[in-house]
C-alpha positions as CSV (number, residue, x, y, z in Angstrom):
1,X,-211.2,-47.1,-13.4
2,X,-208.9,-44.3,-14.8
3,X,-205.9,-45.7,-16.8
4,X,-203.2,-43.7,-17.2
5,X,-201.0,-44.4,-20.0
6,X,-197.1,-43.1,-20.2
7,X,-196.0,-42.8,-23.3
8,X,-192.1,-43.3,-23.5
9,X,-191.3,-40.6,-26.7
10,X,-187.6,-42.0,-27.6
11,X,-185.9,-39.1,-30.0
12,X,-183.0,-40.9,-32.3
13,X,-180.5,-38.4,-33.6
14,X,-179.3,-39.2,-36.9
15,X,-176.5,-38.0,-39.0
16,X,-177.0,-36.3,-41.9
17,X,-174.1,-37.5,-43.8
18,X,-175.2,-38.4,-47.2
19,X,-175.2,-41.9,-48.5
20,X,-173.0,-41.1,-50.9
21,X,-170.1,-38.1,-50.2
22,X,-168.9,-38.6,-53.7
23,X,-172.1,-37.0,-54.7
24,X,-171.7,-33.8,-52.3
25,X,-168.3,-32.4,-52.4
26,X,-167.8,-30.2,-49.8
27,X,-167.1,-26.7,-51.6
28,X,-163.5,-25.3,-52.2
29,X,-162.5,-22.1,-51.6
30,X,-162.6,-19.5,-54.5
31,X,-159.1,-19.0,-55.5
32,X,-158.5,-15.1,-55.2
33,X,-158.9,-13.4,-58.8
34,X,-156.7,-11.4,-60.8
35,X,-158.7,-8.0,-59.9
36,X,-158.7,-9.4,-56.2
37,X,-154.9,-9.3,-56.5
38,X,-155.1,-6.2,-58.4
39,X,-156.5,-5.3,-54.9
40,X,-154.7,-6.4,-52.2
41,X,-151.7,-4.9,-53.9
42,X,-153.5,-1.6,-53.8
43,X,-154.5,-1.5,-50.2
44,X,-150.8,-2.8,-49.7
45,X,-149.8,-0.3,-51.3
46,X,-151.9,2.7,-49.4
47,X,-151.5,1.2,-46.2
48,X,-148.2,2.8,-45.7
49,X,-148.4,6.5,-44.0
50,X,-144.9,7.2,-46.1
51,X,-146.7,5.9,-49.7
52,X,-148.9,9.5,-50.1
53,X,-146.4,11.5,-48.9
54,X,-143.6,9.9,-50.4
55,X,-145.3,11.3,-54.0
56,X,-146.7,14.7,-52.4
57,X,-143.4,15.6,-51.7
58,X,-141.2,14.3,-54.7
59,X,-144.2,16.7,-57.1
60,X,-143.8,19.3,-54.8
61,X,-140.1,18.9,-55.4
62,X,-139.7,18.3,-59.6
63,X,-142.6,21.5,-59.8
64,X,-140.2,23.7,-57.7
65,X,-136.7,23.0,-59.2
66,X,-139.0,23.4,-62.9
67,X,-140.3,26.9,-62.0
68,X,-137.1,28.1,-60.2
69,X,-135.2,27.2,-63.9
70,X,-138.3,29.3,-64.9
71,X,-138.1,31.9,-62.7
72,X,-134.6,32.4,-63.3
73,X,-135.1,33.2,-67.0
74,X,-137.6,35.6,-65.8
75,X,-135.1,37.2,-64.5
76,X,-132.3,36.9,-66.5
77,X,-133.9,38.0,-69.2
78,X,-133.1,41.3,-69.5
79,X,-129.5,40.7,-70.1
80,X,-130.3,37.5,-72.1
81,X,-127.7,38.5,-76.0
82,X,-129.7,38.7,-78.6
83,X,-128.8,35.1,-79.6
84,X,-130.1,33.2,-76.3
85,X,-132.8,35.1,-77.2
86,X,-133.3,34.0,-81.1
87,X,-133.3,30.3,-79.0
88,X,-135.0,30.7,-76.5
89,X,-138.2,29.5,-78.1
90,X,-138.7,26.8,-78.4
91,X,-135.3,25.1,-76.8
92,X,-134.8,27.2,-73.7
93,X,-138.7,27.7,-73.0
94,X,-138.9,23.6,-73.2
95,X,-136.0,23.2,-71.1
96,X,-137.5,24.6,-68.1
97,X,-140.9,23.0,-68.8
98,X,-139.0,20.2,-67.5
99,X,-135.7,20.3,-66.4
100,X,-132.8,17.9,-65.9
101,X,-132.8,18.4,-62.2
102,X,-136.5,18.0,-62.0
103,X,-136.2,14.5,-64.0
104,X,-133.4,13.3,-62.2
105,X,-135.8,13.7,-58.9
106,X,-138.2,12.0,-60.8
107,X,-136.8,9.5,-61.5
108,X,-135.4,8.5,-57.9
109,X,-138.0,8.9,-56.4
110,X,-140.2,7.0,-58.8
111,X,-137.5,3.8,-58.9
112,X,-137.2,3.9,-54.3
113,X,-141.1,4.0,-54.3
114,X,-140.9,0.8,-57.2
115,X,-138.4,-0.8,-54.9
116,X,-139.3,-0.6,-51.8
117,X,-143.1,-2.3,-52.6
118,X,-140.6,-6.0,-53.5
119,X,-138.1,-5.4,-50.5
120,X,-140.4,-4.4,-48.0
121,X,-142.1,-7.2,-48.2
122,X,-138.8,-9.5,-48.4
123,X,-137.1,-7.5,-45.3
124,X,-140.1,-8.1,-43.4
125,X,-140.9,-12.1,-44.2
126,X,-144.5,-10.9,-45.3
127,X,-143.0,-11.8,-48.9
128,X,-143.6,-15.5,-47.3
129,X,-147.2,-15.0,-46.0
130,X,-148.7,-13.5,-49.1
131,X,-147.2,-16.1,-51.2
132,X,-148.3,-19.3,-48.5
133,X,-152.2,-17.6,-49.1
134,X,-151.9,-17.2,-52.7
135,X,-149.0,-19.7,-54.5
136,X,-149.7,-18.6,-57.6
137,X,-146.6,-16.2,-57.5
138,X,-146.6,-14.4,-61.1
139,X,-149.8,-13.7,-60.3
140,X,-149.1,-11.7,-57.4
141,X,-146.5,-10.3,-58.4
142,X,-148.1,-9.5,-61.8
143,X,-150.6,-7.4,-60.1
144,X,-148.0,-5.8,-58.0
145,X,-146.8,-4.4,-61.0
146,X,-149.7,-3.6,-62.4
147,X,-150.6,-1.1,-59.5
148,X,-146.9,0.7,-59.2
149,X,-147.2,1.4,-62.9
150,X,-150.8,2.0,-62.6
151,X,-150.1,5.2,-59.9
152,X,-146.6,5.8,-60.7
153,X,-147.8,6.9,-64.2
154,X,-150.7,9.5,-62.4
155,X,-147.5,10.7,-60.4
156,X,-145.4,11.1,-63.1
157,X,-148.3,12.6,-65.3
158,X,-149.2,15.4,-62.2
159,X,-145.5,16.7,-62.1
160,X,-145.5,16.4,-66.0
161,X,-148.2,18.5,-66.3
162,X,-148.1,20.6,-63.5
163,X,-144.2,22.0,-63.7
164,X,-145.5,22.7,-67.7
165,X,-148.4,24.9,-66.6
166,X,-146.3,26.8,-63.7
167,X,-143.0,27.3,-65.9
168,X,-144.9,28.5,-69.0
169,X,-147.1,30.7,-67.1
170,X,-144.0,32.4,-65.7
171,X,-142.5,32.6,-68.4
172,X,-145.2,34.5,-70.1
173,X,-144.5,37.5,-67.8
174,X,-142.0,37.8,-71.0
175,X,-144.2,36.7,-74.2
176,X,-142.1,33.0,-74.9
177,X,-144.0,30.7,-72.4
178,X,-145.2,28.3,-74.6
179,X,-149.2,26.6,-75.0
180,X,-150.5,24.0,-74.0
181,X,-151.4,23.1,-77.5
182,X,-148.2,23.2,-79.2
183,X,-147.1,20.6,-81.3
184,X,-144.0,19.1,-79.5
185,X,-145.0,20.2,-75.9
186,X,-147.3,17.1,-75.9
187,X,-144.6,14.5,-76.4
188,X,-142.3,16.4,-73.8
189,X,-145.1,15.9,-70.9
190,X,-145.9,12.3,-71.9
191,X,-142.0,11.8,-72.3
192,X,-142.0,12.9,-68.5
193,X,-144.7,11.1,-67.4
194,X,-144.1,8.0,-68.2
195,X,-140.2,8.4,-67.0
196,X,-141.7,7.9,-63.4
197,X,-143.7,4.0,-63.9
198,X,-140.3,3.2,-66.1
199,X,-138.3,3.7,-63.6
200,X,-140.3,2.4,-61.2
201,X,-140.3,-1.4,-62.6
202,X,-136.8,-0.6,-62.8
203,X,-137.1,-0.7,-59.1
204,X,-138.8,-3.0,-59.0
205,X,-136.3,-5.2,-60.6
206,X,-133.2,-4.6,-58.8
207,X,-135.3,-4.9,-56.1
208,X,-136.2,-8.5,-56.3
209,X,-132.9,-9.1,-57.4
210,X,-131.1,-7.5,-54.4
211,X,-133.6,-7.8,-51.9
212,X,-131.6,-5.0,-49.5
213,X,-133.2,-1.7,-49.5
214,X,-129.9,-0.4,-49.5
215,X,-127.6,-1.9,-51.9
216,X,-130.9,-1.7,-54.0
217,X,-131.4,2.0,-53.8
218,X,-127.1,2.6,-54.3
219,X,-127.4,0.9,-57.5
220,X,-130.6,2.4,-59.1
221,X,-128.7,5.3,-58.8
222,X,-125.6,4.7,-60.0
223,X,-127.4,3.2,-63.4
224,X,-130.4,6.0,-63.3
225,X,-128.3,9.2,-62.3
226,X,-124.5,8.6,-62.0
227,X,-124.1,6.6,-65.1
228,X,-125.4,8.8,-67.4
229,X,-123.5,11.6,-66.4
230,X,-119.9,9.8,-67.1
231,X,-120.9,9.2,-70.6
232,X,-120.5,11.7,-73.2
233,X,-121.4,11.6,-77.6
234,X,-118.7,12.2,-78.7
235,X,-117.9,8.3,-78.9
236,X,-120.2,6.1,-80.5
237,X,-120.0,3.8,-77.8
238,X,-120.9,5.6,-75.5
239,X,-123.1,7.6,-77.2
240,X,-125.4,4.2,-77.8
241,X,-125.0,3.3,-73.7
242,X,-126.2,6.8,-73.4
243,X,-129.1,6.9,-75.6
244,X,-130.0,2.8,-74.4
245,X,-130.1,5.0,-70.7
246,X,-134.2,5.7,-69.4
247,X,-132.2,9.3,-69.1
248,X,-130.8,9.0,-72.0
249,X,-133.9,8.4,-74.0
250,X,-135.8,10.8,-72.2
251,X,-132.9,13.4,-72.6
252,X,-133.7,13.1,-76.6
253,X,-137.4,13.4,-76.3
254,X,-137.4,16.4,-74.7
255,X,-135.5,18.5,-76.7
256,X,-137.1,20.2,-79.7
257,X,-136.6,22.8,-81.8
258,X,-133.3,23.0,-84.1
259,X,-129.9,22.9,-81.9
260,X,-127.1,25.2,-82.9
261,X,-124.8,22.6,-81.9
262,X,-125.5,19.4,-83.9
263,X,-125.0,15.7,-82.6
264,X,-122.8,13.3,-83.8
265,X,-124.6,10.0,-83.5
266,X,-128.1,11.0,-83.5
267,X,-130.5,8.9,-82.4
268,X,-134.5,8.6,-84.0
269,X,-137.5,9.6,-81.8
270,X,-138.8,6.1,-82.1
271,X,-135.7,3.9,-81.1
272,X,-135.8,6.4,-77.9
273,X,-139.7,5.2,-77.2
274,X,-138.2,1.9,-77.6
275,X,-135.6,1.9,-75.1
276,X,-138.4,2.5,-73.1
277,X,-140.7,0.2,-73.5
278,X,-137.7,-2.1,-73.5
279,X,-136.2,-1.5,-70.3
280,X,-140.3,-1.7,-69.1
281,X,-140.5,-5.1,-70.3
282,X,-137.3,-6.6,-69.3
283,X,-138.2,-5.2,-65.8
284,X,-141.8,-6.4,-65.3
285,X,-139.9,-10.4,-66.4
286,X,-137.4,-10.1,-64.2
287,X,-139.4,-9.5,-61.5
288,X,-142.3,-12.0,-62.3
289,X,-140.1,-14.8,-63.3
290,X,-137.4,-14.6,-61.3
291,X,-138.2,-13.8,-58.1
292,X,-140.7,-17.1,-59.0
293,X,-138.0,-19.1,-59.7
294,X,-135.8,-17.5,-56.8
295,X,-138.0,-18.4,-53.9
296,X,-138.1,-21.7,-52.7
297,X,-142.0,-22.8,-52.3
298,X,-143.5,-21.9,-48.8
């Protein structure tokens, strides 16, 4: 006889939950580190198609304005009286390297770009999404200031160095151009280059305060461009205010040689560098701290 035995195997499903779950906690999501925030802000800035165009057009416009001044002096050189020819190097040659018109374009462009990096996120509501993803608001805003400062510093450096090279090459046709190793050329280029990040940070601060594009741009224009034109150095109060503004500080830093018109209330090179630093420091503080306290928690 053949006996067929049927064996039934029962499959038992057991849970793999440990007996003591507190000993095996679920892994927490990794908190973004500061360099991650910088990378995110970098992507935000360059994801806009207008960003590279804004920097490129602004740089070309600054260089074109300065080059136009050098071309005018090149053509007018034969008719200049002897007094102007004696003062042309280095006073006028250095003024052509970075004119007031070029500086005004640089200031407005940098300030507008800085403001839009803040106002743009508030106007679209993206800032709430950012803060919901990264509750560390101060870190987010600090990363934004780092990216804007770095990018606008490069922007200012390219505009300043290119302007100096182009204008002095044009003036060299009359043998009045200055070389790069001229004693005060480095200071002029550095002051012109750093004018961009200082104004960009100021734009960010006003953007964080006002949060309206048109109003922010108008306010920046009044502060950076219009107000200095209304001040003079005839009185101590107006001279002090002018020297305390970014444009006034820049004008002092790029002035070389002995001016035939003495200043009634002169300032110092160290003092003007300090103005740059104070504006930048206050602007960063306002951008990071004011927005942190003003916005409700998401």
